[in-house]
Each structure stands twice: as C-alpha cells, then as structure tokens.
LUMNUKOL-133279 format. One record per atom (N, C-alpha, C): x, z, y. Coordinates in steps of 0.001 Angstrom, whole numbers, plus 500000, padded with zeros to 6 digits. Atoms other than C-alpha are relative to their C-alpha. Last residue first. Example, Ala and Ser with C-alpha at 12.3 -4.5 7.8 and 13.67 -1.06 7.14 Angstrom:
<sites>
499180499940498810;513670507140498940;499230500730501090;500890500000498810;512300507800495500;500900500000501200;
</sites>
This chain:
<sites>
501363499648500408;486964498987503446;499044499688501138;500958499747498910;490385497412503685;498636500349499430;501132500904500132;492710497706500683;498965500386501048;501274499412499618;495889499445501798;498901498952499912;501025501035500064;499216498693500143;498646500635500254;501395499573499946;502025501001501197;499092498772499979;500804501164499631;505723500766500468;498560500474499934;501149500430500766;507775503914500479;499468498673500512;499890501453500100;511115505336501498;498866499506499114;500112500561501351;510306508885502562;500081498477500058;498882500881500313;511596510001505946;499964499415498601;499045499247500810;509270512995506260;501202499154499602;499422499015499078;507420511261509112;501013500881499282;498972500669499193;506982508338506703;500623500964500993;498822500307500803;505248510619504216;501091499297500798;499321498754500381;502825512131506702;501312499680499280;499370499432498805;501918508775508257;500773501276499680;498889500855499603;501297507183504863;500736500593501208;498810499575500725;499172510155503793;501221499160500383;499515498742499408;496567509414506480;501321500425499362;499651500303498612;496148505798505412;500567501236500694;498682500646500004;496270506813501734;500459499670501420;498978499005500325;493389509251502230;501396499411500043;499886499035498892;491225506671504009;501086501046499760;499312500527498821;492164504030501399;500035500971501176;500859500856499193;491163506042498342;500734499607501288;501145499216499542;494080507341496320;499106499072500798;501193500733499578;497134505998494562;498890500977500347;500989499009499593;500714507119494068;498792499213500475;501317500411499519;503061504878492139;499184501234500330;501116499105500243;506761505212491430;498710499435500570;500741499612498802;509220502342491323;498842500909499609;499483498714499542;511846501921488598;499343500499501273;499154500218498825;511100498200488219;500603501307500532;498834500789500419;509802498729484676;500980499798501144;499175499137500829;507478501488485976;501273499276499564;499356499034499110;506167499265488741;500935500912499212;498952500715499252;505524496476486230;500726500941500958;498879500282500889;503646498832483886;501147499310500737;499341498729500326;501399500201486614;501231499775499142;499289499550498807;500635496696487871;500753501296499725;498867500903499795;499728495423484410;500838500441501206;498909499653500921;497554498483483793;501238499138500237;499913500770501240;495379497770486851;501250500365499180;499543501384499821;495186500581489410;500122499278498654;498743500286500685;493107503678488516;500398498539500214;500155500643501299;490384504325491067;501378499690499437;498778499938500786;489879506395494203;499732499384498634;499935498926500998;486867505238496168;501331499946499267;500886498906499602;486381503227499371;500058501183499043;501299500394499458;489397501013498688;499189501235500356;500788500769500966;492358501633496375;498638499530500500;501361499646499592;494904502733498981;499050499097499250;501050501010500078;498197502334497131;498659500594500395;501220499257499685;501327504292497974;498893498964500106;501092500700499332;504138502420496244;498855500979500187;501287500137500665;507239504377495357;499041499199500864;500094498984501059;510888504988496099;498727499798499197;501318499413500237;511244501704498015;500075501008498853;500795499941498769;514372500257499624;498718500823499843;499096499552498930;516956500797496875;499254500179501313;499902498542499972;514182500672494245;500962500512501064;499350499254501064;513410497039494956;500130501487500260;499245498957499297;512604495154498150;500752500877499007;498810500628499415;511618492133496055;500855501021500744;499026500197501073;509268494285493980;501285499371500533;499590498664500446;507470495472497108;501071499872498918;499055499425499032;507388491966498608;500498501396499621;498641500550500088;505881490615495338;500953500612501029;499058499000499496;502893492949495546;501444499530499901;500459499618498663;500227490247495217;500954501005500650;499760501129499089;502198488823492286;499606500345501430;498576500076499667;502297492245490601;500325498840500941;499179500429501130;498503492341490884;501480500061500371;498704499362499751;496325494224493335;500901499769498790;499092500999499425;493446491716492996;501377500580500308;499658500954501061;491537494017490620;500955498910500497;498925499457500820;491706496703493312;500414499036498895;500484499029500982;489636494615495669;501167500444499135;501296499483499558;490122492504498805;499417501039499057;500649499277501095;493832491681498474;498706500619500530;501238500671500401;495089489011500909;499264500649498826;499919500018501464;497590491371502558;498700499424499474;501304500217500642;498264491043506288;500206499862498493;500389501406500121;501711492407507134;498590499904499433;501381500193500445;503030495757508327;499647498516500024;500571501209499418;506812496150508544;498615499790499387;500618499700498705;508129499683507936;499468498777500737;498890499795499062;510355498460505069;499487500167501428;498745499913500733;507220497245503264;501116500074501029;498884499534499178;503697497740504595;501211500173499093;498861499645500842;500863495725503054;501157500356500925;498693499883499360;497509495610504836;501050500380498965;499081499097500680;493961494638503937;501401499853500567;499713500213501414;491688492923506403;500958501030499444;501154500057500899;491761492876510185;500440499762498559;499697500965501055;494919494007512002;498817499983499044;500986500044501064;494158495710515326;500379498896499022;500532501340500273;497347496196517365;499033500070498821;500919500432498960;498204499551518963;499350498650499777;499261500120498738;501258500128516794;499123499413501102;498585499703500211;499113499508513714;500737499724501302;499297500107498723;495313499618513906;501421500495499761;499109498908499625;493740498916510523;500588499742501378;498613500188499610;491003496758509028;500694501268500452;499430501332500058;487452496005507908;501443499853500441;500664501021500804;485628499123508969;500715498652500111;501428500078499744;488156501472510422;499386498931499133;500640500971500883;491732502601510169;498512500024500311;501333499666500490;493966504352512658;499530498930499024;500768499272498991;497360504476514339;498646500452499476;501382500406500065;499617503550511473;499230500866500984;
</sites>
C-alpha cells in the first residue's frame, strides 16, 4: 500500500477509490462503506482463503476505531482467524509493517 487519502487508497501506484479488501496480497474494491456493512458475506474472500492463507484479518474501521459487529467476530473465531481492528489510517500503516514481517493477513479498509 502506497498511501491513503480521502475516498480511497493508492496501491502499487494505482489510485483505487472506495474501500479496499486485500487477500493473498491482491487488492480488490470492497463495497463496504461503514462498519455495519462489514459482514461475513462481505468478507467471503477472507473466509474462502481460510486459516492456511490468513492468520488474521486487519480491519480498518473508518475514521474512528470501533468494535466490529458481533456476528463478524464470532464467524472469524469459528473459522480460526484472528481479528485486529483500528481506525483506517492506523490499519493502512500497520498493513505495510505486518506484510514486511511476512505475516499472513487479510486487510479490509473502509475508505474515509
């Protein structure tokens, strides 16, 4: 991830408007605009990758840190996937640190 700004993210030099989901180092548009929309269905690619590909989900919750929906937390736990969450600016920065350490993570970033 190169940078983030109002309404999107720059990944490998390409501006991607809107929210972003990164699974297996592949960034894709993510139709989630608020934390309440971060449902298990919205994170299907993370669950499909499974615990062999993903240790945990790093979730950027928007402009402020907030607790993700209970249903999502429970589904991640059942799937054996961890969850770390923080505001989107912090998660954007943390993603680069964690991937440089070789961590296997998925990242959902809600655009602000």
